[in-house]
N, CA and C of each residue as an Amber inpcrd file, in Angstrom:
protein
   267
 -17.7080000  23.0660000  -1.2920000 -17.0210000  21.8800000  -0.8000000
 -17.7910000  20.6260000  -1.2080000 -17.0360000  19.5580000  -1.3800000
 -17.5790000  18.2550000  -1.7560000 -17.3650000  17.3220000  -0.5670000
 -18.4260000  16.7150000  -0.0720000 -18.3000000  15.7500000   1.0170000
 -18.2980000  14.3480000   0.4330000 -17.2950000  13.5470000   0.8320000
 -17.1370000  12.2070000   0.2780000 -16.4920000  11.2990000   1.2970000
 -16.3990000  10.0230000   0.9460000 -15.7610000   9.0260000   1.7940000
 -14.7030000   8.2960000   0.9810000 -13.6430000   7.8730000   1.6700000
 -12.6200000   7.0300000   1.0560000 -12.5520000   5.7600000   1.8960000
 -12.6890000   4.6030000   1.2440000 -12.7430000   3.3280000   1.9640000
 -11.6310000   2.3960000   1.4990000 -11.0810000   1.6500000   2.4740000
 -10.1020000   0.6080000   2.1750000 -10.3190000  -0.5130000   3.1750000
 -10.2370000  -1.7480000   2.7210000 -10.4610000  -2.8820000   3.6150000
  -9.4110000  -3.9540000   3.3860000  -8.9170000  -4.4630000   4.4990000
  -8.0700000  -5.6510000   4.5090000  -8.9110000  -6.7280000   5.1890000
  -8.5250000  -7.9830000   5.0920000  -9.3470000  -9.0180000   5.7210000
  -9.5930000  -8.7700000   7.2120000  -8.6170000  -8.1900000   7.8960000
  -8.7420000  -8.0020000   9.3340000  -9.1020000  -6.5780000   9.7580000
  -9.1960000  -5.6600000   8.8060000  -9.4340000  -4.2630000   9.1600000
 -10.1140000  -3.5120000   8.0170000 -11.1070000  -2.7030000   8.3580000
 -11.7860000  -1.8520000   7.3780000 -11.6930000  -0.4110000   7.8760000
 -11.4200000   0.5050000   6.9310000 -11.2780000   1.9140000   7.2880000
 -12.1270000   2.7520000   6.3410000 -12.8670000   3.6980000   6.9030000
 -13.6760000   4.6290000   6.1300000 -13.3610000   6.0290000   6.6370000
 -12.8510000   6.8830000   5.7350000 -12.4710000   8.2470000   6.0870000
 -13.4420000   9.2010000   5.4110000 -14.0360000  10.0880000   6.1870000
 -14.9640000  11.0880000   5.6660000 -14.1860000  12.3820000   5.4520000
 -14.3430000  12.9790000   4.2640000 -13.6060000  14.1930000   3.9040000
 -14.5300000  15.2620000   3.3570000 -14.1010000  16.5020000   3.4920000
 -14.7160000  17.6340000   2.8000000 -13.5980000  18.2560000   1.9690000
 -13.7520000  18.2100000   0.6580000 -12.7040000  18.6640000  -0.2630000
 -13.2650000  19.7550000  -1.1710000 -12.3810000  20.5690000  -1.7550000
 -12.8500000  21.6090000  -2.6870000 -13.4610000  20.9950000  -3.9480000
 -14.3830000  21.7220000  -4.5520000 -14.9810000  21.2990000  -5.8230000
 -13.8530000  21.1550000  -6.8460000 -13.9170000  20.1070000  -7.6520000
 -12.8840000  19.8590000  -8.6620000 -11.8080000  18.8940000  -8.1990000
 -11.9060000  18.4160000  -6.9670000 -10.9440000  17.4440000  -6.4370000
 -11.0500000  16.1370000  -7.2190000  -9.9090000  15.5190000  -7.4810000
  -9.8920000  14.2360000  -8.1840000  -9.8450000  13.0890000  -7.1790000
 -10.0750000  11.8890000  -7.6800000 -10.0020000  10.6830000  -6.8540000
  -8.6240000  10.5830000  -6.2110000  -7.5820000  10.8060000  -6.9870000
  -6.2060000  10.7060000  -6.4760000  -5.9660000  11.7000000  -5.3440000
  -6.4180000  12.9310000  -5.5120000  -6.2330000  13.9470000  -4.4770000
  -6.9820000  13.5780000  -3.1970000  -8.1660000  13.0330000  -3.3410000
  -8.9510000  12.6330000  -2.1720000  -8.2690000  11.4870000  -1.4330000
  -7.7210000  10.5410000  -2.1720000  -7.0150000   9.4140000  -1.5410000
  -5.8120000   9.9280000  -0.7570000  -5.0490000  10.8260000  -1.3460000
  -3.8910000  11.3860000  -0.6440000  -4.3330000  12.1370000   0.6150000
  -5.4030000  12.9140000   0.5250000  -5.8950000  13.6900000   1.6690000
  -6.4380000  12.7840000   2.7820000  -6.8800000  11.5820000   2.4350000
  -7.4460000  10.6700000   3.4280000  -6.4060000  10.1450000   4.4100000
  -5.1370000  10.1450000   4.0170000  -4.0820000   9.6130000   4.8740000
  -3.9300000   8.1060000   4.7980000  -4.7170000   7.4590000   3.9640000
  -4.6490000   5.9960000   3.8760000  -3.3360000   5.5020000   3.2780000
  -2.7130000   6.2920000   2.4200000  -1.4320000   5.8720000   1.8420000
  -0.3410000   5.8430000   2.9060000  -0.4380000   6.7000000   3.9080000
   0.5240000   6.6860000   5.0170000   0.2010000   5.5610000   6.0010000
  -1.0730000   5.3440000   6.2400000  -1.4950000   4.3000000   7.1760000
  -1.2300000   2.8950000   6.6400000  -1.3700000   2.7330000   5.3270000
  -1.1510000   1.4360000   4.6800000  -0.0870000   1.6080000   3.5930000
   1.1980000   1.5670000   3.9600000   2.2740000   1.8280000   2.9850000
   2.2660000   0.8720000   1.7910000   1.6850000  -0.3150000   1.9450000
   1.6540000  -1.2660000   0.8300000   0.8560000  -0.7270000  -0.3530000
  -0.0340000   0.2230000  -0.1150000  -0.8200000   0.8030000  -1.2080000
   0.0480000   1.6020000  -2.1720000   1.1350000   2.1830000  -1.6810000
   2.0070000   2.9860000  -2.5230000   2.9420000   2.1720000  -3.3820000
   2.9700000   0.8480000  -3.1770000   3.9060000  -0.0120000  -3.9070000
   3.3470000  -0.5270000  -5.2220000   2.0570000  -0.3570000  -5.4330000
   1.4380000  -0.8300000  -6.6720000   0.5510000   0.2710000  -7.2430000
   0.1350000   0.0820000  -8.4800000  -0.8030000   1.0200000  -9.0930000
  -2.1570000   0.8290000  -8.4220000  -2.7490000   1.9270000  -7.9720000
  -4.0220000   1.8430000  -7.2660000  -5.1660000   1.5030000  -8.2140000
  -5.9760000   0.5700000  -7.8080000  -7.2270000   0.2480000  -8.4970000
  -8.3340000   0.8180000  -7.6360000  -9.1660000   1.6510000  -8.2280000
 -10.1890000   2.3330000  -7.4510000 -11.5520000   2.2330000  -8.1140000
 -12.5660000   2.5330000  -7.3240000 -13.9190000   2.5830000  -7.8370000
 -14.7420000   3.5270000  -6.9910000 -15.8740000   3.9300000  -7.5240000
 -16.8380000   4.7230000  -6.7660000 -18.1110000   3.8930000  -6.7010000
 -18.4500000   3.4870000  -5.4910000 -19.5930000   2.5890000  -5.2670000
 -19.5390000   1.3600000  -6.1660000 -18.3680000   0.7410000  -6.2580000
 -18.2270000  -0.5070000  -6.9800000 -18.0450000  -0.3860000  -8.4770000
 -18.0270000   0.8160000  -9.0070000 -17.8210000   1.0300000 -10.4390000
 -16.4020000   1.5680000 -10.6310000 -15.5940000   0.8570000 -11.4170000
 -14.2010000   1.2500000 -11.6150000 -14.0980000   2.6890000 -12.1080000
 -13.0860000   3.3910000 -11.6110000 -12.8680000   4.7730000 -12.0370000
 -11.3750000   5.0400000 -12.1490000 -11.0470000   6.1120000 -12.8390000
  -9.6530000   6.5160000 -12.9900000  -9.2890000   7.4940000 -11.8890000
  -7.9970000   7.5930000 -11.6180000  -7.5270000   8.4650000 -10.5510000
  -7.7410000   9.9430000 -10.8540000  -7.8670000  10.3020000 -12.1250000
  -8.0440000  11.7140000 -12.4670000  -9.5160000  12.1210000 -12.5810000
 -10.4160000  11.2180000 -12.2240000 -11.8540000  11.5230000 -12.2760000
 -12.2220000  12.4790000 -11.1420000 -12.9700000  13.5440000 -11.4400000
 -13.4300000  14.4460000 -10.3700000 -14.4790000  13.7490000  -9.5040000
 -14.4930000  14.0990000  -8.2350000 -15.4600000  13.5030000  -7.3170000
 -16.6510000  14.4310000  -7.1120000 -17.7610000  13.8350000  -6.6650000
 -18.9800000  14.6020000  -6.3990000 -19.3900000  14.3650000  -4.9500000
 -20.2220000  15.2300000  -4.4360000 -20.7390000  15.0630000  -3.0820000
 -21.4450000  13.7130000  -2.9690000 -21.1430000  13.0080000  -1.8960000
 -21.7710000  11.7140000  -1.6460000 -21.0110000  10.5240000  -2.1950000
 -19.9490000  10.7460000  -2.9780000 -19.1790000   9.6290000  -3.5280000
 -18.4740000   8.8660000  -2.4190000 -18.3650000   7.5470000  -2.6000000
 -17.5280000   6.7150000  -1.7350000 -16.4520000   6.1040000  -2.6230000
 -15.2430000   6.5900000  -2.4660000 -14.1120000   6.0720000  -3.2310000
 -13.6340000   4.8000000  -2.5430000 -13.5050000   3.7380000  -3.3070000
 -13.0550000   2.4560000  -2.7660000 -11.7010000   2.1220000  -3.3660000
 -10.7550000   1.7830000  -2.5050000  -9.4300000   1.3560000  -2.9570000
  -9.4260000  -0.1620000  -2.8940000  -9.1160000  -0.7910000  -4.0260000
  -9.1720000  -2.2490000  -4.1100000  -7.8040000  -2.8730000  -3.9090000
  -7.7810000  -3.9850000  -3.1790000  -6.5510000  -4.7570000  -2.9870000
  -6.3180000  -5.6220000  -4.2230000  -5.0540000  -5.9290000  -4.5090000
  -4.7970000  -6.8350000  -5.6330000  -5.2790000  -8.2500000  -5.3050000
  -5.7180000  -8.9580000  -6.3190000  -6.1530000 -10.3460000  -6.1340000
  -4.9300000 -11.2450000  -6.0230000  -4.9660000 -12.1690000  -5.0710000
  -3.8590000 -13.1040000  -4.9260000  -4.0610000 -14.3340000  -5.8110000
  -5.3190000 -14.6400000  -6.1180000  -5.6290000 -15.7850000  -6.9510000
  -6.5680000 -15.3290000  -8.0640000  -6.2920000 -15.7730000  -9.2690000
  -7.1680000 -15.4610000 -10.3890000  -8.4760000 -16.2390000 -10.1990000
  -9.6210000 -15.5610000 -10.1400000 -10.8920000 -16.2630000  -9.9040000
 -11.1870000 -17.3420000 -10.9350000 -10.8290000 -17.1070000 -12.1860000
 -11.0870000 -18.1190000 -13.2210000 -10.2340000 -19.3610000 -12.9750000
  -8.9720000 -19.1500000 -12.6030000  -8.0890000 -20.2840000 -12.3420000
  -8.5550000 -21.0520000 -11.1070000  -9.0040000 -20.3510000 -10.0860000
  -9.5030000 -21.0150000  -8.8770000 -10.7130000 -21.8840000  -9.2090000
 -11.6060000 -21.3880000 -10.0690000 -12.7750000 -22.1680000 -10.4840000
 -12.3420000 -23.4230000 -11.2390000 -11.3450000 -23.2790000 -12.1320000
 -10.8510000 -24.4470000 -12.8810000 -10.2990000 -25.5040000 -11.9290000
  -9.5260000 -25.0520000 -10.9320000  -8.9210000 -25.9900000  -9.9780000
  -9.9950000 -26.7140000  -9.1650000 -11.0540000 -25.9980000  -8.7780000
 -12.1540000 -26.6450000  -8.0430000 -12.8510000 -27.6600000  -8.9290000
 -13.0280000 -27.3470000 -10.2020000 -13.6960000 -28.2670000 -11.1350000
 -12.8630000 -29.5290000 -11.3370000 -11.5530000 -29.3770000 -11.3550000
 -10.6720000 -30.5440000 -11.5290000 -10.7870000 -31.4770000 -10.3270000
 -10.8570000 -30.8940000  -9.1290000 -10.9640000 -31.7120000  -7.9130000
 -12.3100000 -32.3690000  -7.8550000
């Protein structure tokens, strides 16, 4: 078994789910097993952006013991554009 965590955060709420999954489990399978897609239906409406400890990963990547899978929210503002707007002001 592989022990791992799946994390998702909104501005007002953070959730961390601890799982024990079979060896060979992928990121996508772990996310589905976490129940976060049911708890946060908005996640199913877009392509998931994920990472393991802050490093981007693909959904078909196998997980290892100790991994923390992070589900990222879409950006509402482009950081480069926000910087340009601040510079103009």
